[in-house]
N, C-alpha and C positions, 0 to 999 in steps of 0.2 A: 399642643399638637403635638406630636410625638418625631423625637426626629428619627429621622432617615438609620436605617444598621447598616451603615456603609462598610463593617467589616464583614458582613453577611456577602455583599458581593465583589469583596475583595476576595472572600476564602473561595466565593465560587469561581471569579475569574481562575485561581489560581492553581484550581480541579480543573480549568475548561484546558488550560494550558499545559497543566502535567500530564493529559490526557491526550493532548498533541504529541505532547516532547515523549510520551511512552510510544503511540503508533507508528512514529518516526522511528524511534529507537528497536523497535518491531520488525520494521520491514527492509530490506536491504536492497531494494528499489527507491525506494523515500530516502535512505542513508544516501545513498549515491547520486541521486539526485539534488538534496542540499545541501554535499559538498561540492560537485557540480554550479550549482546554482551560486553557491557562495563566489567561489572560484573564477566563477564567467563574470560577477558583479565587480571583484577586484578587480579584475585583469582588464578590465571594458573602462571601469572608473579611471586605471592607471594611466591605460590609452588614448582616453578625451582627456582627461588631462595636461599626460605629453606631447599630445596633439596641437591642444591650442596653445599650448606654452612656445611651441615649435611655432605655428601659424602666426603669433604675436611679433613673434621675433623677426619672424620674415617680412612680413608688415611695416611694421618698426623698421625695418634697414630698408624698405623699398622709402618708406617717408625722410629718410635720414639721407635717404642719396638725391634724394626730387630732392630735399633742402639743399644740400652742397651745391647741386651744379645750377641755384639758385644762385646760395653765396657764389660762388664763381663768377659771377654774370655781374653781378652786384659789382664785384673787385674789378676789375675790366672798367668798369663803368664809373669808376671812378676815379676823380682830379679831386685836388685843391682849389680851391677860387683864391681871385684877388682879396686883399685887406682879410687874410689868414684862413679861410674858411673850406669847406668840401660841399663839392655837390655832383651829384648824379648824374654823367651828361647822356647817356641810352639808357630808354625803356627796357626794362627788363621781360624777355620772351611771354610770359603768364600773365593774359590779361585783369587774372585774379587780381595783382599786384593795384590796379586803380576802380575797381572795384568796392566800395565802402563795407567793412567788417564781414570781406568776402572771406576772410578767416585763413587766407594766404600775407605777410605782414615783411617787410624788412626794415633796418634801424642801422642807421650809422652815427657815430658817437665820435664826439673825436676828446678825447680825453687829457688835452689840457683843459686849467682851471676856467679858462675864457672859450673854450671850445662849447659847442652847437653842436646840436639834436636832427637828424633830419629823417624822415619815414617817409613809409610808402603815402596813397592816399586811402589805400584799405583799409589803416590802422582810422583814420579819421578823427574824433576826438577821444579816442582809450588814450590811455598814461601809457608810454613806452615799457614795456616787459623789464624788467630790470636783467640784464646779461651781462658776463663778466666773463672773461675771458682772460687764463691764465697761459694757458699755454706759448711759447717762444717759436719763432722763428715761422710764425705764420700759419701754425699747426691748427687744426678746428678743431675745435671743444662741440662734445654735443651736450643736448638739456632737456628734459625733460619732468613735466608738470610742472612750466615756470605758471606760475598766478600771470593773467591779465583778462584787468574785469571780471566777470564772473563766471568765467572758464579759464583753462589751462591749456594752453599750447605747447608742442614739441620747438623747439632750436636747435641752431647750428649758430657757432660763433668765430670769429676770426679777427685779430690781433695785424694789423698793419701797420708798415712804415713807407711817410713820405716824404718826398724831403723839399725845404721850401728856403731858398735863401740861407741854404747852406744850414740852415735849420731842421732836426728830426721830429715829426709830426705822428705821435702813434695814432690810429686810427680805428676804433669796432666795429665791426661788422657784423650784421645778426641776421639772420632770415630766421620765421617763425611761420606754423604751423599748427590751427585751431585741431588739439588733439581732439574733441568729438568725433574726425573725420576715422580717427585708429576706431574709436570706443564703435563706432556704429559698426565698420567692420569687423569688430571680433564680435560687436552683436549675432551678423547678419551669419557670422565661420559656423557660432554658436547653433544656432537656430538649425542650420544646414545638419550640422557632425549630430546633432541633439539626435533627431530621425535615422541620420544616418546610424548611429551609433543602434540607437533601440530595434531599428532592422534586420543590421548584424545579430542581436543577440536577441532577438526573435530566431532569425536563421539556427543559432548555435545552440539555441535551447531544443529545437527540434530535433538538429545533429545529435545533443546528446541524448535525447528519447528514445531514438533510435539505435545509439550506440547502446542502453542501458538494456532497450528491450533485449539487440541482438545479443547483447553480454551475458542477458537472465537466460536466455533462448532453452540452455543445456539441464538450467534449474527447472522450467519448467517441465521442460521433460520429462525429467527426472519424477519430481511431481508427481505426475502423470502416472508414471508406472509407477512409484511407490500404493498410489489408489488404485491400480489395477493388480497388484499382490497383495493390495489388502481388503479388497472385494475376490480374492480369488482367481482373477481371470489370469493367474503364468507363476510361476512357484520363483522369479530373481528379475531382476534388471541385465536387458540385451541393448544392445548399438553402440556405436558410436561416442565419447564423448573428447570435450577437452582434455589434457592432461590432470590441469587444477581436479578436474570434476572425475574423472575416471579414475584416482584414488580414491574419491569418496564411495565409487560405485564399486569399484573393488570393499573395500571395507564393508559395504552393504549386505554386500553379495556374499562374504566372508560369514555376514551375520546371520544371515537371516538362512542360510546352513547351516550353521551349528543350534539355529533357534528350531529345523526342520529335525535336528539328531534329537534335541532335548524331548521334542514334545513326542517323539514318536517310543521315545524311553520312557519316558512319564505314561504314556499309553499304554504299553507292554506293563508298567509299572501295577495299573490301574485294573487292569484285565488279572493281571497273577495274585490281587487284591481280590478280583470278585472270584473268584475260583475255593480263592486261602479259605476264605471268609462261609462260601456256601456248606462244604463239607459237616467245619463246626457246628454250625444254626444246626444242620440238619440233624445229627447225633442229639441235638438238644433239644429239640421237637420231640425224636421217637424218644429220648426221657421223659419230655413232659407228658407224651400222651401214654408211656409207661407208666407212670404217679397217679394219672388219673384210672387206668384200668386196674390196678391195687388199691383204690377205693380212696386216694388222697385226692380229690377231685379239685377242692380248694388251690390247694398246692400245686398239682398241675396245669391248672387256668391259667393259677397269675404266673407262674413259665412261662407259656404257650403267650399269652400276652408281651409277655419282656420278649420274647424270643422273636414276636411280631415286630415291634416297633421297631427293634436291632434291624431286622432285613427290609424295613422301608427306608428305616432310615440310613442305612449300607446303599442301597437302589437307589435314590435318590442323590449322596454324595457322588456316585459311582457317574450317573448321569452326568452333575454334574460337571466331574474331571472329563469325562470320557467327550462332554459337548466342547470344552473351554478347546480341548487338545482340537479335534476336529475343526474349532472356527478360526486356530491359529495356521493349520492345514490344508488348508481350504484347498483344492484342485482348481475347480469347476462349479459353476454354478449350479444350483437345480432344477429342474424346470418341472413348477408348480402342479401344473394341470394336469399333469401325465401324471407326477405320484399319487396325486389326488386319485383320479381315474381306480389304479393300483386302489388303494386304500379304499374306498369306496367296494369295490369288486370285495376283498374280503370283508367287508360291512356287513353285506347283502347276506353271505353265509355267515356271520353268527347271528346268534338268536332276538327271533324277531326283525331283523335285517333287511328281511327279505317283504317285506311288510310295509316297508318306508317308502316314499318318492327321495330321490337321490339328487341334488339337481347341481351341476357343477357350471357355476357359467365364470370361471377361472379363464382368464386369457393364457390362450396358446401358447402365448411369444414369452410369456412372465417368466423370468429367470430371477429366484433368492438367492440372495448370498449365504446361502446355509446348508450345513454337508445333507443329501440323503436321508441317509443312518438319521440323524437329528429329526429335518423333517417330517420324515413320518414318523417318528418318537412325540412329536409336538401333535402333529395333524391327526395320527394314531385315535391318540386319548383324548382329545377334545369329539373327536367321533367317536368317537365309542361312549363315552357319554352320552352326547347327544341319541345317541341308536337307544341310550336306555332310556331317555327321559322322554323324549318325542311323536307327539301323539299320530301323528304320519307324513308329517318332511323333515327336510332337513335338505337347508339351501348353502350354498359357495361359496363366495364371490369375492372382490378384491377394490380394493378400493389406493390409488396412489395420493401421495402425498413428497412432492420433491425427488430426496433420492431413497424414500422410503414408502414400503408399501403394506398396509393392516388387510389381513386373510380374517375372513368373516366365516365363522361355521354360527348359522340360526336356525332353530328346531321351534317346533308350535307345543312344547314341554307344557310342562306347569314352571318351569323358571324357577328363580331364585330369589326371594326377599331383597330389598335393596340393600336391606342392615347388613344379611349376611356377605350380599356381593362387595360392601366397600370392607365388612371383617378379612372376606377373601383375598382380598386383589391389597389391604395396608401391609407394611412392610415389616416384616418382624413377626407377621401371623403366619401358622400353618398350615397351609392347605388340607394336610390330610388330618386335620382335627375338625374339617368341618361338616357342613350337610351330607347323607348318603349321599351317592352317584359325584359326589365333585370331592374326592377324594386323594390317593398316590399319586393316578392318572394327572388332573389340573395342578399337582403340586409339582411332577415332574415337568410337565409343557411347560410351566412361566418357568423353573431354573432354564432351560433348554434357553428357551425365547430371551431371558437374561443373557445368558451366555453368548452372544449372539450380539446385547447393545442393542434389543430387543424392546418391548413389552408388553406382557399379555392382561389384556383389560376385559372385566364382566359384565353386561348391562340388561337391558331389556332387548328383546329382539324382536324387529317387526310382524317377526311369526305371530308372538306372542308368548316365548317362551323364552329361551337363555340365547345370549346372542356373545360369541368369545372371540375377542379380536387380535390376533396375534398380530403386531408391528417388525416388521422385518425390513433390513436390506436389501437392496434391490440390486439385483446381482451383473457383471461386467457385461453380460449378454445381453440383457436388456432390451428390445426394438422400441425407438418411436411410438409407433403402434398400440402401445398400452393402454391408452388411454380411447382406442376407437375401439376393442372387439372383443371386451369382455370384462377390463377392472375400469373401474367406477372410480372420476375423476371429480373431487373436491379442491 
């Protein structure tokens, strides 16, 4: 039989605990709750201990005072008897002294060598507890946990001096109470106090939870505003915040403003770069055509091919840079339905476009967190590709998944083989090196979608041709009726 691998279990347990600790450390609410819980438990534990100790002192004091009252009665009822003995001439007021094993006892002992011992009827055949008193002047001395049979007792004692025939007789008086009465009182108090402390702990835990929720509410509001800024709903943070949070809000607004300035400068530089490169490339292309006209066909063709590669590379990188800049500086979401209607009108005017059936099944209320320029570029390139290869029908629809929407452009053309689709969508491959009809336009569309945190996927269309699926984030203005009127929800 193989012994179980205990090390694996220990390691798994350690990883679980480590993950829990990391989650607690990464959450401000969890850290505050943990600290408040530990503080609450320590405080309630200390409070319970102090309360029990105080109650025990109070009850013990009450029992001792009761015993001292009985001791005073016993002292008054004590007389010297003939023959040198002592006697208790009056019954004490508490009937428990007369009931065997009642738990309340008195003892009288002469300190002389020939002295005897008297005890209450309640002591019955139990040996009297060994009680001593060193206090002088009749002062009362208290005792705790004195053994008596199988139990222990609380006791008070005093020594009195009685005079008989010119001789002083020292007499020890003691009254004892079974300590189980004190224990029972403490146990009853513990049961009651534990219930009350647990109730108090629950109420305090609720109060702490409300307090933490109220205290972190400004941070939740700040997070919601930041998400709105990220989705293009607003350009900065607004509203009144507590002083500690307001300083953070001011710093974030300053950062957002600085970011906007940087993005504007980057977009201006990208535009300048585009204009700066167009003229040299045009001059180089003219020189290449001149070479071809002079009979240097091979050199001219090679130069034109390199110029075209440079042009495509520049256009692609400029499109990426412009998209990232617009994604960061997005002012408002794009209405997908209206933008697609405009693009369809443009496609109808293109060669062969008026012969196709165009279906726009996008929800008019759908808003996407993408700049209108980039949305037109993405969908325009995908529609243009579908126009070139469709047999007679192009369909546009949307599918919602959580905070994302996939815009589908389908055609009924010949499509693209699965192996080529995988290569086209594989990271690191150049889409502009793909099959005809799936060149620079698809490459730019994929780059633009990726710049907004989305993805472009190609697959087999239900219409029989190619399906291009552009997954993009939903804008802040999207209404809840999205799944009811055009966008299919899965």
